[in-house]
C-alpha positions as CSV (number, residue, x, y, z in Angstrom):
1,M,-213.0,106.5,-51.2
2,S,-211.1,108.2,-48.5
3,A,-208.8,106.8,-46.4
4,L,-209.6,108.0,-43.5
5,P,-209.2,111.7,-44.1
6,P,-208.1,114.2,-41.6
7,R,-211.4,115.0,-39.3
8,P,-212.9,118.5,-39.5
9,P,-212.1,120.8,-36.8
10,G,-215.0,120.2,-34.0
11,A,-216.4,117.1,-36.1
12,P,-216.9,113.9,-33.5
13,L,-214.1,111.2,-33.2
14,V,-216.6,108.3,-33.5
15,R,-219.9,107.5,-34.5
16,L,-222.4,105.2,-33.4
17,E,-223.1,102.0,-35.7
18,H,-225.2,99.0,-35.1
19,D,-225.4,95.3,-35.5
20,A,-227.5,92.3,-34.6
21,M,-225.5,92.8,-31.2
22,G,-226.6,96.2,-30.5
23,A,-224.6,99.5,-30.7
24,V,-220.4,100.0,-31.0
25,E,-218.6,103.5,-31.3
26,V,-216.7,103.5,-35.1
27,P,-214.0,105.9,-36.1
28,A,-216.3,108.9,-37.4
29,Q,-214.2,108.9,-40.9
30,A,-214.4,104.9,-41.4
31,L,-216.1,103.4,-44.2
32,Y,-216.9,100.0,-42.3
33,G,-219.3,99.7,-39.7
34,A,-220.3,97.8,-36.6
35,E,-218.9,94.5,-37.4
36,T,-215.8,95.4,-38.4
37,Q,-215.2,97.5,-35.5
38,R,-216.0,94.4,-33.3
39,A,-213.4,92.3,-34.9
40,V,-210.7,95.1,-34.6
41,Q,-211.6,95.1,-30.6
42,N,-211.8,91.2,-30.4
43,F,-208.5,90.3,-32.5
44,P,-205.5,92.4,-31.2
45,L,-203.2,89.4,-32.0
46,S,-200.9,90.4,-34.6
47,G,-201.3,93.8,-36.1
48,R,-201.1,92.0,-39.2
49,R,-203.9,92.3,-41.8
50,L,-204.8,90.4,-44.8
51,P,-202.9,90.6,-47.9
52,V,-203.9,93.5,-50.2
53,A,-204.0,91.0,-52.9
54,F,-206.8,89.3,-51.2
55,I,-208.7,92.2,-50.3
56,R,-208.4,93.3,-53.9
57,A,-209.8,89.8,-55.3
58,L,-212.2,89.7,-52.4
59,L,-213.8,93.2,-54.0
60,M,-213.7,92.0,-57.5
61,I,-215.5,88.8,-56.2
62,K,-218.3,91.2,-54.6
63,G,-218.5,93.5,-57.7
64,A,-219.0,90.3,-60.1
65,A,-221.6,89.1,-57.9
66,A,-223.7,92.3,-57.7
67,A,-223.4,92.4,-61.6
68,A,-224.5,88.8,-61.8
69,N,-227.3,89.6,-59.4
70,G,-228.4,92.5,-61.1
71,G,-228.4,90.9,-64.4
72,L,-230.4,87.9,-63.0
73,E,-233.1,90.4,-61.4
74,V,-232.1,89.1,-57.8
75,L,-231.2,93.2,-57.3
76,P,-232.7,95.7,-58.8
77,A,-230.5,97.2,-61.6
78,A,-230.0,100.5,-60.5
79,L,-228.9,99.0,-56.6
80,A,-226.6,96.4,-58.7
81,V,-224.9,99.0,-60.4
82,A,-224.2,101.1,-57.4
83,I,-222.7,98.0,-55.4
84,E,-220.6,97.3,-58.7
85,E,-219.2,100.8,-59.2
86,A,-218.7,100.9,-55.1
87,C,-216.3,98.0,-55.6
88,D,-214.4,99.7,-58.5
89,E,-214.1,102.7,-56.7
90,A,-212.6,100.7,-53.8
91,L,-210.2,98.8,-56.2
92,S,-209.3,102.1,-57.6
93,Q,-207.6,103.3,-54.4
94,A,-203.5,102.9,-53.8
95,D,-202.9,100.0,-51.7
96,E,-202.2,102.3,-48.3
97,A,-205.5,103.9,-49.0
98,L,-207.5,100.8,-49.5
99,M,-206.0,98.8,-46.6
100,V,-206.8,101.8,-44.0
101,Q,-210.5,100.4,-44.5
102,F,-209.6,96.8,-44.0
103,P,-207.9,96.8,-40.7
104,V,-208.9,93.4,-39.2
105,D,-206.3,91.0,-37.8
106,V,-205.4,88.0,-39.9
107,F,-205.8,85.7,-37.0
108,Q,-209.5,86.1,-36.5
109,T,-212.7,83.9,-37.2
110,G,-211.5,81.0,-39.4
111,S,-214.2,81.4,-41.9
112,G,-213.0,84.9,-42.5
113,T,-216.4,86.4,-41.7
114,S,-214.9,89.4,-40.2
115,T,-212.8,90.4,-43.1
116,H,-215.6,89.4,-45.4
117,M,-218.2,91.9,-43.5
118,N,-215.7,94.5,-43.7
119,A,-215.7,94.3,-47.4
120,N,-219.5,94.2,-47.3
121,E,-219.7,97.5,-44.9
122,V,-216.9,99.4,-47.0
123,V,-218.9,98.1,-50.3
124,A,-222.4,99.4,-48.6
125,T,-221.0,102.9,-47.4
126,L,-219.8,103.6,-51.2
127,A,-222.6,102.2,-52.7
128,S,-225.3,104.5,-50.3
129,R,-223.5,107.6,-51.4
130,R,-224.0,106.6,-55.0
131,A,-227.6,105.0,-55.1
132,G,-228.7,108.1,-52.4
133,H,-230.5,105.6,-50.5
134,A,-229.3,102.9,-47.5
135,V,-227.3,100.1,-49.0
136,H,-227.4,97.0,-46.7
137,P,-224.2,95.1,-46.1
138,N,-226.3,92.0,-45.9
139,D,-229.6,92.2,-47.8
140,H,-227.8,93.9,-51.0
141,V,-224.2,93.3,-51.2
142,N,-223.9,89.9,-49.9
143,A,-226.9,88.9,-51.8
144,G,-226.8,84.8,-52.3
145,Q,-223.6,84.8,-50.8
146,S,-221.8,83.9,-47.7
147,S,-218.4,84.2,-46.3
148,N,-218.2,80.3,-46.5
149,D,-218.0,80.4,-50.4
150,V,-217.0,84.1,-50.7
151,I,-213.6,83.6,-48.7
152,P,-212.2,80.5,-50.2
153,S,-213.1,82.0,-53.7
154,A,-211.1,85.3,-53.0
155,L,-208.6,83.0,-51.6
156,R,-208.1,81.0,-54.8
157,L,-208.5,84.1,-57.4
158,A,-205.7,85.8,-55.2
159,A,-203.5,83.0,-55.3
160,A,-203.9,82.3,-59.2
161,L,-203.4,85.8,-60.0
162,A,-200.4,86.3,-57.9
163,L,-199.0,82.7,-59.2
164,K,-199.9,84.3,-63.3
165,K,-199.0,87.6,-63.0
166,S,-196.0,87.6,-60.2
167,L,-194.4,84.3,-59.8
168,L,-194.4,82.6,-62.9
169,P,-192.7,85.6,-65.0
170,A,-190.5,86.1,-62.2
171,L,-189.5,82.2,-62.5
172,V,-189.4,82.4,-66.4
173,H,-187.0,85.5,-66.0
174,L,-184.8,83.4,-63.6
175,R,-184.6,80.2,-65.9
176,N,-183.7,82.8,-68.7
177,T,-181.2,84.3,-67.0
178,V,-179.5,81.0,-66.1
179,L,-179.6,79.4,-69.6
180,A,-178.1,82.9,-71.2
181,K,-175.2,82.8,-68.7
182,A,-174.5,79.2,-69.5
183,P,-172.9,79.7,-73.2
184,Q,-170.9,82.5,-71.6
185,V,-169.1,80.1,-69.4
186,H,-169.4,77.0,-71.6
187,D,-165.5,76.8,-71.9
188,E,-164.8,77.1,-68.2
189,L,-164.4,73.9,-66.6
190,K,-164.3,73.2,-62.8
191,T,-163.9,70.3,-60.5
192,G,-167.4,68.5,-60.0
193,R,-167.9,67.5,-56.5
194,T,-170.1,64.6,-54.6
195,H,-170.1,64.3,-50.9
196,L,-168.3,67.8,-50.9
197,M,-165.5,65.9,-52.2
198,D,-163.2,66.2,-55.4
199,A,-165.1,64.3,-58.4
200,L,-164.4,64.7,-62.0
201,P,-164.6,67.8,-64.3
202,V,-167.7,69.2,-65.4
203,R,-168.5,72.6,-67.5
204,F,-169.8,75.6,-65.8
205,S,-172.4,75.5,-68.7
206,Q,-173.6,71.7,-67.1
207,V,-173.9,73.3,-63.7
208,L,-176.2,76.1,-65.0
209,E,-178.1,74.1,-67.3
210,A,-178.7,71.4,-64.4
211,W,-180.0,74.6,-62.4
212,A,-182.4,75.3,-65.5
213,F,-183.7,72.1,-65.9
214,Q,-184.7,72.2,-62.0
215,L,-186.4,75.8,-62.5
216,R,-188.3,74.1,-65.5
217,S,-189.4,71.1,-63.6
218,A,-190.6,73.7,-60.5
219,E,-192.5,75.6,-63.3
220,R,-194.0,73.0,-64.7
221,H,-195.3,71.7,-61.2
222,L,-197.1,75.4,-60.6
223,R,-198.4,75.5,-63.7
224,Q,-200.2,72.2,-63.2
225,V,-201.7,73.5,-60.1
226,L,-202.9,76.8,-61.5
227,P,-206.3,75.5,-63.3
228,A,-207.5,73.7,-59.8
229,L,-207.1,77.5,-58.3
230,Q,-209.6,78.9,-61.1
231,S,-212.4,76.6,-60.0
232,L,-214.2,78.6,-57.3
233,P,-216.7,77.6,-54.7
234,L,-218.7,80.5,-55.5
235,G,-222.5,79.9,-54.9
236,G,-222.2,77.4,-52.5
237,T,-223.6,80.0,-49.6
238,A,-223.2,78.5,-46.2
239,V,-222.9,74.8,-46.6
240,G,-222.2,74.2,-50.0
241,T,-226.1,73.3,-51.1
242,G,-226.7,76.9,-52.6
243,V,-229.4,78.0,-50.3
244,N,-230.5,81.4,-51.1
245,A,-228.2,81.9,-54.3
246,H,-229.6,82.3,-57.5
247,P,-228.4,79.2,-59.6
248,A,-227.5,80.8,-62.4
249,M,-225.2,83.5,-60.4
250,A,-221.9,81.9,-59.7
251,A,-221.6,81.1,-63.4
252,E,-222.5,84.5,-64.6
253,A,-219.9,86.2,-61.6
254,C,-217.3,83.9,-63.1
255,R,-217.8,84.7,-66.4
256,L,-217.3,88.6,-65.4
257,L,-214.3,87.7,-63.4
258,T,-212.5,85.9,-66.3
259,R,-213.4,88.9,-68.5
260,R,-211.8,91.2,-65.8
261,T,-208.9,89.0,-65.0
262,G,-207.7,87.1,-67.9
263,L,-208.1,84.0,-65.9
264,V,-210.5,80.9,-67.1
265,L,-212.6,80.9,-63.8
266,Q,-215.3,78.8,-63.3
267,P,-217.9,77.4,-60.6
268,S,-216.9,74.5,-59.0
269,P,-219.4,71.3,-59.6
270,R,-219.0,70.5,-55.8
271,P,-218.5,73.9,-54.0
272,M,-218.8,72.1,-50.7
273,A,-215.4,69.9,-51.6
274,L,-213.6,73.5,-52.1
275,M,-215.2,75.3,-48.9
276,S,-214.8,72.3,-46.4
277,A,-211.4,71.0,-47.8
278,Q,-208.4,73.3,-49.0
279,D,-206.7,70.3,-51.0
280,D,-205.6,72.3,-53.7
281,I,-204.2,75.4,-51.9
282,V,-201.9,72.5,-50.0
283,A,-201.0,71.5,-53.4
284,A,-199.9,75.0,-54.6
285,S,-198.0,75.2,-51.3
286,G,-196.2,72.2,-52.5
287,A,-195.4,73.5,-55.5
288,L,-194.1,76.4,-54.0
289,K,-191.6,74.7,-51.6
290,V,-190.5,72.5,-54.3
291,L,-189.2,75.8,-55.9
292,A,-188.0,77.0,-52.7
293,V,-185.8,73.7,-52.5
294,T,-184.5,74.4,-56.1
295,L,-183.6,78.1,-55.0
296,M,-182.1,76.9,-51.6
297,K,-179.8,74.5,-53.9
298,I,-178.7,77.1,-56.4
299,A,-178.1,79.7,-53.7
300,N,-176.0,76.9,-51.6
301,D,-173.9,76.4,-55.1
302,L,-173.2,80.1,-55.5
303,R,-172.1,80.4,-51.8
304,W,-169.8,77.8,-52.0
305,M,-168.3,78.4,-55.4
306,N,-167.8,82.0,-54.1
307,S,-166.3,81.1,-51.1
308,G,-162.5,82.3,-50.2
309,P,-160.9,84.4,-51.5
310,I,-158.1,82.8,-50.0
311,A,-159.0,79.9,-47.8
312,G,-162.4,78.7,-49.9
313,L,-163.1,77.4,-53.1
314,G,-162.7,80.6,-54.9
315,E,-164.1,79.4,-58.2
316,I,-166.4,82.5,-59.3
317,E,-166.6,85.9,-57.9
318,L,-170.1,87.3,-57.1
319,E,-170.8,91.1,-57.7
320,P,-169.5,93.1,-54.7
321,L,-172.6,94.6,-53.1
322,Q,-172.0,96.0,-49.9
323,P,-169.2,95.5,-47.1
324,G,-169.2,92.4,-45.7
325,S,-168.5,93.0,-42.0
326,S,-168.3,95.8,-39.3
327,I,-164.9,94.9,-38.2
328,M,-162.9,92.9,-40.8
329,P,-161.5,95.8,-43.4
330,G,-162.4,94.5,-47.1
331,K,-164.7,91.9,-46.8
332,V,-167.6,90.9,-49.0
333,N,-170.2,88.2,-48.6
334,P,-172.5,86.6,-50.8
335,V,-175.5,88.5,-49.6
336,V,-178.1,88.0,-52.4
337,P,-177.9,84.1,-52.3
338,E,-177.9,84.3,-48.2
339,A,-180.9,86.2,-48.7
340,V,-182.6,84.0,-51.1
341,A,-181.8,80.9,-49.1
342,M,-183.5,82.6,-45.9
343,V,-186.6,83.0,-48.2
344,A,-186.5,79.2,-49.3
345,A,-186.7,78.4,-45.4
346,Q,-189.4,80.6,-44.9
347,V,-191.3,79.2,-47.9
348,M,-190.5,75.5,-46.4
349,G,-191.9,76.6,-43.2
350,H,-194.9,78.2,-44.7
351,D,-195.7,75.1,-46.1
352,T,-195.8,73.3,-42.7
353,T,-198.4,75.9,-41.8
354,L,-200.5,75.6,-44.9
355,T,-200.5,71.7,-44.7
356,I,-201.8,71.7,-40.9
357,A,-204.2,74.6,-41.9
358,G,-205.1,72.2,-45.1
359,Q,-206.3,69.3,-42.8
360,S,-208.2,71.7,-40.1
361,G,-211.4,71.2,-42.3
362,S,-214.3,70.0,-40.0
363,F,-217.5,68.6,-41.8
364,E,-218.7,71.4,-44.1
365,L,-215.9,74.1,-43.4
366,N,-212.2,74.4,-43.1
367,T,-211.7,77.3,-40.4
368,M,-207.9,78.3,-41.2
369,L,-208.8,80.5,-44.1
370,P,-207.6,83.6,-43.2
371,L,-204.1,82.0,-42.2
372,M,-204.0,80.0,-45.5
373,T,-204.5,83.1,-47.7
374,A,-202.2,85.2,-45.7
375,T,-199.4,82.6,-45.8
376,L,-199.9,81.3,-49.2
377,Q,-199.6,85.2,-50.6
378,D,-196.7,85.6,-48.3
379,S,-194.6,82.7,-49.9
380,I,-195.7,83.7,-53.5
381,G,-194.7,87.4,-52.7
382,L,-191.5,86.2,-51.2
383,L,-190.4,83.9,-54.3
384,S,-191.8,86.6,-56.7
385,H,-189.3,89.3,-55.5
386,A,-186.4,86.8,-54.7
387,M,-186.1,85.3,-58.2
388,P,-185.4,88.5,-60.0
389,L,-182.8,89.3,-57.3
390,L,-181.0,85.9,-57.7
391,A,-181.0,86.4,-61.5
392,D,-180.0,89.9,-61.7
393,K,-177.8,90.4,-59.0
394,A,-175.8,87.1,-58.6
395,I,-176.3,84.9,-61.7
396,A,-176.2,87.5,-64.4
397,G,-172.8,89.1,-63.2
398,F,-170.7,86.5,-61.6
399,R,-166.9,86.1,-62.9
400,V,-165.4,82.8,-63.3
401,N,-161.8,82.7,-61.8
402,G,-160.6,80.7,-65.0
403,E,-157.3,80.6,-64.3
404,H,-157.1,79.3,-60.6
405,L,-159.6,76.2,-61.9
406,R,-157.1,75.5,-64.6
407,R,-154.4,75.1,-61.9
408,M,-156.9,73.0,-59.4
409,L,-157.7,70.7,-62.3
410,A,-154.3,70.1,-63.5
411,H,-153.6,68.7,-60.0
412,Q,-156.9,66.6,-59.9
413,P,-156.6,62.8,-58.8
414,M,-159.8,62.1,-59.8
415,L,-158.6,62.6,-63.6
416,A,-157.4,59.2,-62.8
417,T,-160.6,57.7,-63.3
418,A,-160.2,57.6,-67.1
419,L,-157.4,55.1,-66.5
420,N,-160.0,52.6,-65.4
421,P,-160.8,51.0,-68.4
422,L,-157.0,50.8,-69.4
423,V,-155.2,49.9,-66.2
424,G,-158.1,48.7,-63.9
425,Y,-159.4,50.4,-60.9
426,A,-157.1,49.4,-58.3
427,R,-153.8,50.6,-60.7
428,A,-155.7,53.9,-61.2
429,T,-156.3,54.4,-57.3
430,A,-152.6,53.5,-56.8
431,I,-152.0,56.4,-59.7
432,A,-154.4,59.0,-58.1
433,R,-152.8,58.4,-54.6
434,Q,-149.2,58.7,-55.6
435,A,-150.1,61.9,-57.6
436,W,-151.9,63.7,-54.6
437,A,-149.0,62.4,-52.0
438,E,-146.1,63.6,-54.3
439,G,-147.8,67.0,-55.4
440,R,-147.9,65.6,-59.1
441,T,-150.1,65.4,-62.1
442,V,-151.8,62.1,-62.6
443,L,-150.3,62.6,-66.4
444,D,-146.9,62.9,-64.8
445,V,-147.5,59.4,-62.5
446,A,-149.1,57.5,-65.3
447,A,-146.4,58.3,-67.6
448,S,-143.9,57.3,-65.6
449,T,-145.6,54.0,-64.3
450,T,-147.4,52.7,-67.0
451,D,-146.5,51.7,-70.6
452,L,-149.3,53.9,-71.9
453,P,-148.5,56.2,-74.7
454,E,-147.9,60.0,-73.7
455,S,-150.0,61.4,-76.4
456,L,-152.9,58.9,-75.3
457,L,-152.6,59.8,-71.6
458,R,-152.7,63.5,-72.4
459,E,-156.3,62.5,-74.4
460,L,-157.5,60.9,-71.9
461,L,-156.8,63.0,-69.0
462,D,-158.1,66.1,-70.6
463,P,-160.7,67.4,-68.5
464,V,-162.5,68.8,-71.5
465,H,-162.5,65.2,-72.9
466,L,-163.9,64.3,-69.3
467,A,-166.4,66.7,-69.0
468,G,-167.5,66.5,-72.6
469,D,-170.5,68.7,-73.8
470,A,-173.5,67.0,-72.6
């Protein structure tokens, strides 16, 4: 397969192709045909193409459908083999070479018919070369299929593959990095904060373990949506009733796809539901949004704890990665948490897009499928890249400013909370306020204003005692 190779000297720039609407000029070296070229001309909207992960899932489905149709004698065996091998040839190409042959804009016909026919035309061209005779993009490559069942099937397959192979491993890596860091900082204590105001002491390990719990919860939500994405509406054809498809084609194609991908894929018992509505995609987006919320929390905690070095909290020092200002010498910013926070914001915005797109099904078809696959893949890709970066460039290497923290805790008025059971809330409040006003420790004020033994006060007001090990 060639990615529009250089045109031989003197060769024509274009060739004439035909479809149901007549003749159209197509670049001479293109593998696609008339319908793809019309779509390129009709939708000059964003310059964005559908994700390569989706195109690869689409080609896998076309190959599996051809193999299934060959085995079921819907297509002659040799023709089916030529189509299947053509799909494999396309899939063997590097991403850049492959995507040259898929030039249709994301913003196109809502069923994705333009991209589906793009795939049918590319595969037909490659299969024709192998078969030695013309292979028709509709009659042969598209046998027993429709854009309306193939495109949502490719949307689901691409999403399931990206979740399993990219996002979940990245999430597990981040969670494991957080858990590995926790025992390293277990003995370091810091002032807890509620409402951004001083609260009782906490261990750094407790902070990290809370992050890990959030990440585990987000992982659980994602694993719960994964099985639903492995149910495909393939075989539903135009409106979900299966017209023109062999009754066994979808099951056989899913069996072949399962063997190829390692996912447990099966045809939906109600393909109409997965063609007319995209509720599972919206649920997957919701799970991604939950993960984005967690990452935003972690990123902001890191930024606050790293703030300073003089006028901020100064509790930790993140690894210095690059100069932080074009005018202020020596300034270093928390660039990785900032980047991750922007990724999280983008994913939250994508969830709104996917929600609106998901509710845009009318009768037997949702007509925002290209937008949904582009947006979902973008969210998965951003999160898959952001989490290892956060793990390796922020969490694994941050350093705790222990001496600074110990000085801050020694003068922390909130330690007086431990005195509540012995002297009452009102008296403990008075001790805390006096300590703060006079710049003294709670231990010093309590020892001079109560009859409690100093040994007991030291035990009660020890930050280690207050933080515990939970």
